[in-house]
C-alpha positions in Angstrom: -26.1 25.7 0.8 -24.2 28.9 1.0 -22.0 31.2 3.1 -18.2 30.8 2.9 -18.3 27.7 0.8 -15.1 25.7 0.7 -14.2 22.1 0.1 -14.4 19.6 2.9 -13.9 15.9 3.3 -15.3 13.7 6.1 -13.2 10.8 7.4 -14.5 7.4 8.2 -17.0 8.0 11.0 -20.7 8.8 10.7 -21.3 11.8 12.9 -24.8 13.1 13.6 -25.4 16.8 13.9 -27.4 17.9 16.9 -29.9 20.7 16.4 -27.9 22.9 18.8 -25.3 23.5 16.1 -27.5 25.8 14.1 -28.4 29.5 14.4 -31.2 30.2 16.7 -31.1 26.6 17.8 -32.1 25.0 21.1 -30.7 22.3 23.3 -29.9 18.7 22.6 -28.8 15.6 24.4 -25.4 15.9 26.3 -22.4 13.8 25.1 -21.3 11.2 27.6 -18.3 11.2 29.8 -17.2 14.8 29.5 -15.7 16.6 32.5 -17.6 19.8 33.5 -16.3 23.0 35.0 -17.6 24.6 38.1 -20.8 26.5 37.6 -20.3 29.3 40.0 -19.4 32.6 38.3 -17.1 35.0 40.1 -16.8 38.8 39.7 -14.4 40.3 37.4 -10.9 40.6 38.7 -7.9 42.4 37.5 -6.5 40.2 34.8 -2.7 39.6 35.3 -0.5 41.4 32.8 1.1 39.3 30.1 4.6 40.5 30.8 7.6 38.7 32.3 6.2 35.4 31.0 3.1 35.7 33.2 -0.1 34.7 31.4 -3.0 37.1 30.9 -5.7 35.5 33.1 -9.3 36.0 32.0 -12.4 34.9 33.7 -14.7 33.9 30.8 -18.4 33.1 31.2 -20.9 31.6 28.8 -23.8 29.2 29.0 -23.3 25.5 28.7 -25.4 24.0 26.0 -27.0 20.6 26.8 -25.6 19.3 23.6 -22.0 20.3 24.2 -20.4 20.3 27.6 -18.0 23.2 28.3 -14.7 21.6 29.3 -12.5 23.8 31.5 -9.2 22.4 30.2 -10.3 21.6 26.6 -7.6 21.5 23.9 -8.5 25.0 22.7 -7.9 26.4 26.2 -4.5 24.7 26.4 -3.5 25.8 22.9 -4.6 29.4 23.6 -2.3 29.4 26.7 0.5 28.0 24.6 0.1 30.2 21.6 -1.1 33.5 23.1 0.0 33.2 26.8 -3.7 33.8 27.8 -5.2 31.6 30.5 -9.0 31.3 30.2 -10.8 30.5 33.4 -14.1 29.2 32.0 -17.2 29.7 34.1 -20.3 27.9 32.9 -24.0 27.8 33.9 -26.5 25.4 32.2 -28.4 27.2 29.5 -31.7 26.8 31.2 -30.4 28.9 34.2 -28.0 31.2 32.4 -30.2 34.2 31.9 -31.1 34.4 35.6 -27.4 34.1 36.6 -26.3 36.6 34.1 -29.0 39.2 35.1 -28.0 38.8 38.7 -24.3 39.5 37.9 -25.1 42.4 35.7 -27.5 43.9 38.3 -24.9 43.7 41.0 -22.1 44.9 38.6 -20.1 41.8 39.4 -19.6 40.3 35.9 -16.5 38.3 35.1 -13.8 39.7 32.7 -15.6 38.5 29.7 -19.3 37.4 29.6 -21.7 36.2 26.9 -24.7 38.4 26.6 -27.7 38.9 24.2 -28.5 42.0 22.1 -31.1 43.1 24.6 -28.6 42.9 27.4 -26.4 45.3 25.5 -29.4 47.6 24.8 -30.7 47.5 28.4 -27.3 48.2 30.0 -25.5 50.3 27.3 -25.8 53.4 29.6 -24.8 51.7 32.8 -21.1 51.7 32.5 -20.9 47.9 33.2 -19.6 46.9 29.7 -16.4 48.3 28.2 -17.1 50.6 25.2 -15.1 48.9 22.3 -15.4 51.8 19.9 -12.1 53.6 20.9 -10.3 50.3 20.2 -11.6 49.5 16.7 -8.5 50.8 15.0 -6.4 48.3 17.0 -8.5 45.3 15.8 -7.7 44.6 12.2 -9.4 41.2 12.2 -12.6 42.4 13.8 -12.7 45.4 11.5 -12.7 43.0 8.6 -15.6 41.1 10.2 -17.5 44.4 10.6 -17.1 45.2 6.9 -18.3 41.7 5.9 -21.2 41.7 8.3 -22.9 45.2 8.4 -25.8 43.7 10.5 -23.4 44.0 13.5 -24.0 47.8 13.4 -27.5 47.0 14.8 -25.6 46.2 18.0 -24.4 49.7 18.3 -26.1 52.1 20.7 -25.7 55.8 20.2 -22.8 54.8 17.9 -21.0 52.8 20.5 -20.3 49.0 20.3 -20.2 47.0 23.6 -20.0 43.4 22.4 -18.0 41.0 20.1 -20.7 39.1 18.2 -20.6 35.4 17.4 -20.0 35.1 13.6 -20.5 32.0 11.4 -17.9 31.5 8.6 -20.0 28.7 7.1 -23.4 27.2 8.1 -26.3 25.2 6.8 -29.7 27.0 6.6 -32.1 25.7 9.3 -35.3 27.1 10.8 -38.5 26.6 12.6 -39.9 24.4 9.9 -42.5 21.6 9.9 -41.0 18.1 10.4 -43.2 15.0 10.3 -42.9 11.2 10.6 -43.1 10.4 6.9 -42.9 6.7 7.5 -46.2 6.9 9.3 -47.8 8.8 6.5 -46.9 5.9 4.2 -48.0 3.3 6.7 -51.4 4.9 7.2 -51.8 5.7 3.5 -51.9 9.5 4.2 -50.9 12.3 1.9 -48.3 14.7 3.2 -50.2 17.8 4.4 -49.8 21.0 2.3 -52.1 23.1 4.5 -52.5 23.6 8.2 -56.0 22.2 7.9 -54.6 19.1 6.2 -52.1 18.9 9.0 -54.9 18.8 11.5 -56.5 15.9 9.7 -53.2 14.0 9.6 -52.6 14.6 13.3 -56.1 13.2 14.0 -55.3 10.1 12.0 -52.0 9.7 13.9 -53.9 10.0 17.2 -56.4 7.4 16.2 -53.7 5.0 15.1 -51.4 5.7 18.1 -53.7 6.8 21.0 -50.9 7.0 23.5 -49.1 9.7 21.6 -49.5 13.5 21.6 -48.7 14.0 17.9 -47.6 17.6 18.0 -45.1 18.6 20.7 -43.1 21.8 21.5 -40.6 23.1 24.1 -39.1 26.0 25.9 -35.7 27.0 24.3 -33.3 29.8 23.7 -34.7 32.0 26.5 -38.2 31.7 25.1 -41.0 30.1 27.0 -42.7 27.0 25.7 -45.8 29.1 24.8 -43.6 31.6 22.9 -41.7 28.9 21.1 -45.0 27.2 20.1 -46.7 30.3 18.9 -43.8 31.9 17.0 -43.7 29.6 13.9 -47.4 28.9 13.9 -48.5 32.5 14.1 -45.9 33.4 11.4 -47.2 30.7 9.2 -50.7 32.0 9.6 -49.6 35.5 8.5 -48.8 37.2 11.9 -46.1 36.7 14.5 -45.5 36.8 18.3 -42.0 37.6 19.6 -38.7 38.7 18.3 -35.5 36.8 19.0 -35.1 38.5 22.4 -38.7 37.7 23.4 -40.1 41.2 23.0 -43.8 41.0 22.0 -43.3 42.4 18.5 -42.1 40.7 15.3 -40.8 42.0 12.0 -43.2 41.3 9.2 -41.3 41.0 5.9 -44.3 41.6 3.8 -45.3 44.8 5.6 -41.7 45.7 6.2 -42.4 46.9 9.7 -42.7 45.7 13.2 -46.2 44.6 14.4 -47.8 43.6 17.7 -48.9 40.3 16.3 -51.8 39.4 18.6 -53.8 42.5 17.4 -53.9 41.0 13.9 -56.8 38.7 12.9 -54.3 36.1 11.6 -52.9 35.7 15.1 -56.3 34.9 16.5 -56.7 32.3 13.7 -53.5 30.7 14.9 -54.5 30.6 18.5 -57.9 29.2 17.5 -56.1 26.5 15.5 -53.9 25.6 18.5 -56.9 25.5 20.8 -58.5 23.0 18.5 -55.4 20.8 18.6 -55.1 21.1 22.3 -58.8 20.3 23.0 -58.5 17.1 20.8 -55.3 16.0 22.5 -53.3 16.4 19.3 -51.1 19.0 20.9 -48.9 18.0 23.8 -50.5 19.3 27.0 -47.0 19.9 28.5 -46.1 22.4 25.7 -45.8 25.3 28.1 -43.4 23.6 30.5 -41.6 21.0 28.5 -37.8 21.4 28.6 -35.8 20.7 25.5 -34.6 17.4 27.0 -38.2 16.2 27.5 -39.2 17.3 24.0 -36.3 15.4 22.5 -37.1 12.3 24.4 -40.7 12.3 23.1 -39.7 12.8 19.5 -36.9 10.3 19.5 -39.0 7.6 21.2 -42.2 7.8 19.1 -44.3 9.5 21.8 -44.7 12.5 19.5 -44.7 12.6 15.7 -44.6 16.2 14.5 -42.8 19.4 15.4 -42.3 22.8 13.9 -38.9 23.8 15.3 -35.2 23.5 14.4 -35.0 20.8 11.7 -31.4 19.9 12.6 -32.6 17.9 15.6 -34.3 15.4 13.3 -31.0 13.7 12.3 -30.6 12.5 15.9 -34.3 11.6 16.2 -34.0 9.5 13.1 -30.9 7.7 14.4 -32.6 6.9 17.7 -35.9 5.8 16.1 -34.2 3.6 13.5 -32.5 1.5 16.2 -35.9 0.0 16.8 -37.8 0.8 13.6 -35.5 0.9 10.6 -38.1 2.7 8.4 -38.8 5.5 11.0 -38.0 8.9 9.6 -38.7 12.5 10.2 -38.6 14.6 7.0 -39.2 18.2 6.1 -42.7 19.1 4.8 -43.1 21.7 2.1 -44.2 25.1 3.3 -47.8 24.8 4.5 -50.6 27.2 3.6 -53.1 28.8 6.0 -56.8 28.9 5.3 -56.3 32.6 4.2 -53.7 31.6 1.6 -50.6 32.6 3.6 -47.6 30.4 2.9 -44.4 31.1 4.8 -41.9 29.8 7.4 -39.4 31.5 9.6 -35.8 30.4 9.3 -32.7 31.3 11.3 -30.1 33.9 10.6 -26.8 32.2 9.5 -24.9 34.2 12.1 -25.4 34.4 15.8 -25.1 38.2 15.9 -27.7 38.4 18.6 -25.2 36.8 21.0 -21.9 38.6 21.9 -19.1 38.6 24.4 -18.9 41.8 26.5 -15.8 42.9 28.5 -16.2 44.2 32.0 -15.5 48.0 32.2 -13.5 47.2 35.3 -10.8 45.4 33.3 -7.4 46.9 34.1 -5.6 45.9 30.9 -8.2 46.4 28.1 -5.6 46.7 25.3 -4.3 43.2 26.0 -7.7 41.8 26.2 -8.8 43.5 23.0 -5.7 42.3 21.2 -6.4 38.7 22.2 -10.1 38.8 21.2 -9.2 40.3 17.9 -6.9 37.3 17.4 -9.9 35.0 18.0 -11.4 36.5 14.7 -8.2 35.8 12.8 -7.7 32.9 10.5 -5.5 31.2 13.0 -8.0 31.8 15.8 -10.9 30.6 13.6 -9.1 27.4 12.7 -8.1 26.5 16.2 -11.6 27.0 17.6 -13.4 25.4 14.6 -11.1 22.5 13.6 -8.5 21.9 16.3 -4.8 21.6 15.8 -3.6 21.6 12.2 -1.9 18.4 11.0 -3.2 16.7 14.1 -6.9 17.0 14.1 -7.2 18.1 10.5 -5.3 19.0 7.4 -5.8 21.9 5.1 -4.5 21.7 1.5 -5.8 23.1 -1.8 -8.5 24.9 0.1 -9.9 21.6 1.4 -10.2 20.7 5.0 -10.0 17.0 6.1 -10.7 15.8 9.6 -8.1 13.2 10.7 -9.1 9.6 11.2 -7.1 9.6 14.4 -9.2 12.4 15.9 -12.5 11.0 14.8 -11.7 7.6 16.0 -11.2 8.9 19.6 -14.9 9.7 19.7 -16.5 7.3 17.3 -18.1 5.2 20.1 -19.8 8.2 21.8 -23.6 8.6 21.4 -22.9 11.8 19.5 -19.3 11.6 18.2 -19.1 15.2 16.8 -20.4 16.9 19.9 -18.1 14.8 22.1 -15.2 15.8 19.9 -16.3 19.5 19.9 -16.5 19.4 23.8 -13.0 17.9 24.2 -11.4 20.2 21.7 -13.4 23.3 22.6 -14.8 23.8 19.1 -17.6 25.9 17.6 -19.8 28.7 18.8 -20.9 26.4 21.6 -17.3 26.1 22.6 -14.8 29.0 22.3 -15.4 30.1 18.7 -16.2 33.7 18.1 -15.7 33.2 14.4 -16.9 29.7 13.9 -16.8 27.4 10.9 -19.3 24.5 11.1 -17.6 22.5 8.3 -16.1 20.0 10.8 -19.6 18.6 11.5 -21.0 19.2 8.0 -18.3 17.0 6.6 -19.8 13.9 8.2 -23.6 14.7 8.1 -26.3 12.4 6.7 -27.2 13.7 3.3 -30.8 14.4 4.4 -29.5 17.2 6.7 -27.8 18.9 3.8 -30.9 18.4 1.6 -33.0 20.2 4.3 -30.6 23.1 4.2 -30.9 23.3 0.5 -34.7 23.2 0.6 -34.7 26.0 3.2 -32.5 28.1 1.0 -34.7 27.5 -2.0 -37.8 28.5 0.1 -35.9 31.7 0.9 -35.3 32.3 -2.8 -38.9 31.5 -3.6 -40.2 33.9 -1.0 -41.7 31.1 1.1 -39.3 31.6 4.0 -37.8 34.6 5.8 -34.9 35.0 8.1 -35.6 36.3 11.6 -34.6 39.9 12.1 -32.2 41.5 14.6 -33.5 44.5 16.5 -32.7 48.0 15.2 -30.5 50.1 17.5 -32.5 52.2 20.0 -31.6 55.6 21.5 -31.3 56.2 25.2 -34.9 57.3 25.7 -36.2 54.4 23.7 -34.1 51.9 25.7 -35.5 53.3 29.0 -39.1 53.2 27.8 -38.7 49.6 26.5 -37.4 48.4 29.8 -40.5 49.7 31.6 -43.0 48.7 28.9 -41.6 45.2 28.4 -41.7 44.5 32.1 -45.5 45.2 32.5 -46.6 43.8 29.1 -44.5 40.6 29.3 -45.8 39.7 32.7 -49.4 40.3 31.7 -49.1 38.2 28.5 -47.2 35.4 30.1 -49.9 35.1 32.7 -52.8 35.1 30.2 -51.8 33.6 26.8 -52.1 30.0 27.7 -55.7 30.2 28.7 -56.7 31.1 25.1 -55.0 27.9 23.9 -56.2 25.7 26.7 -59.6 26.9 27.8 -62.9 26.5 26.0 -64.7 29.8 25.5 -61.7 32.0 26.5 -61.4 33.4 23.0 -64.7 35.1 23.5 -62.8 37.6 25.6 -60.0 38.1 23.0 -60.9 41.7 22.1 -60.7 42.7 25.7 -57.4 41.0 26.1 -56.0 42.9 23.2 -57.3 46.2 24.6 -55.5 45.4 27.9 -52.3 44.6 26.0 -52.4 48.0 24.3 -53.2 49.7 27.6 -50.0 48.1 29.0 -47.8 49.3 26.2 -48.1 47.0 23.1 -48.8 49.9 20.7 -46.0 52.0 22.3 -43.5 49.2 21.9 -44.5 48.7 18.2 -44.0 52.4 17.6 -40.6 52.5 19.3 -39.4 49.6 17.1 -40.7 51.2 13.9 -39.2 54.6 14.7 -35.8 53.0 15.4 -36.2 50.9 12.2 -36.9 54.1 10.1 -33.5 55.5 11.2 -31.5 52.6 9.7 -33.5 52.0 6.5 
């Protein structure tokens, strides 16, 4: 494990981490009995000045993750009002619908005071005047300036030298990724060796299907703004030596071996990956619902024994194991070593430890930017980090001798919930799924099953050994490049979304693959690849 290590002590209660905790994660089951805020966003209004005792009122919009409800009057909201005289009016939309809602608000220039956006939102609308340019205020943000120095990757979020968003930063995190997870208890039960190659995995999945004919052994899902097809292809194509999309869904990926961006489908290794997935689909080893399955459906299948393998965020497996072991004490998902393709490629994609691809942008219509800037800078301070990561000191946790300890009293309030940590995080407003801009994940790590920490260590070792690579953030584009990318992405994305599944699902479709690639290039695939590499060359 790494990143901002410090001591921590868990208290009394076994808390299971949900996969949504981790970088690049997806959705997970929602904690029970948590009040939800209204889901209707409203346009930015002039925030009230924080003078004469009147609070600074900010409309604050972010997606609500299925694993952690966004509570409108959480403890963090109340403490921020008490400490900073800032009243946050939280507006949430379920993550599955958030991108559509956000795009509508941006397109109509009716965003709230503060809104969570992605890196490509900042890129697409950097020239629109919708978001406040933060650059003139940097000297007034000592805490954020320190973050900038410690995390130079944030500079990739600058466009023509201007910064428009406050990124979500992790103070401490466990390494996770889209890595292969399999029911090792069934390997033992069926006397099967853990697969070390994708061809061996195919054989194991066939044995699983023979033994459990009602299952679809390999399942996938749509998540994090990516379609089910994109989320299926990304780790498999990368494992075969190619790739499909970047974090934002653009149809290029950064190849760490070639040290450049590539349009993956044009590479022979990508066709190998699609051919492999077609074989799994044809033999009913791959879930036929992979293209449309939500994260909730995906979780239900893996936590109930309907599916037995996934290559996705390994953090989810702790909860799958807890659910499975209620009926089958020996049931267990575990991490497979990095598998090898038939051409000798051996690599996995793992997440960045930070969430720098997600930021909070301020509406350019804001009437008191200095006050808002001052408040958000405080969110990056040690005091702001502790409140939005741990709760109230000496009530929810203690901190002494550089060691945090979660209080028994706080943990006991949530110990009977299906997911105690996420219930606690919802009620207290903790973490990057709550109000944290500078989030420390130690509160959950302190109570994790040891297997979760072991997986993190194995993923880190794979990084060290050159068998895993972190996903890359986009390089900054100039104005002309941003305009071209908007146009090219629109036509290429629509074409590929309409056609990719047939190559996985339909016999004989791959005979037309070369023509498909030609059409992709005609619609801008090579141009997008060049734009990315030109931008990358400027920051090397």
